[in-house]
N, C-alpha and C positions, 0 to 999 in steps of 0.2 A: 246754283242754276245759273247762266248768264243772263247778263242784264239784257242784251240782243234779243234773244229767245223769248222772254218774259215780254219784251214792247212788242215783238212782233206777234205774239199771241195775243196780247190783249189789242192790238190793231185789227186783228182778225176777227175776234170775237165780238169788238165794236161795229165791224162792217156787217157782220153778218145778223148783229139786232137791228140795225138799222132797215136793214131788209126783212126784218119782222120773221129772223131763222135765230133765235136764241141758241148759243150751245149751252148743253148740259155740263154739269161738274165733270162728268168722265170725260166728254168729248172735249173740254177743255183742256184735261189732263193729258189726254192722245195728243192732241195738238200741240200741247209745250213740249211734252217729250219728243215729239219728231222734229220739232222746230232747235232744241236742243242738242240735237243729234244721236239721242238716246236710243230711239226707234226709226228704223228705217222708212222711208216713205213706201216703199211696197208692202212691208208687213200692215202700215196704217191703212193704205187703200183696203188690203185683204180683208183686214177685220171690220173696217167700216161696211164692205158688202155683205160681209156674214152677217152682220149684225141686224143689217135692215133688208137683208132678204130671207130671212127666216120664217117659217110660217109657224 
């Protein structure tokens, strides 16, 4: 894993935590894969929409 991707993911997670919106481990992993270029942003957005709109 690239150090830049890990650093960016940690910064985003810290920002989210400061806003009282801590990321779950699975959300952190998805964000890390996206930052590292292992998963497309489009796919990530689609997964998040599906996850949070399921009933």
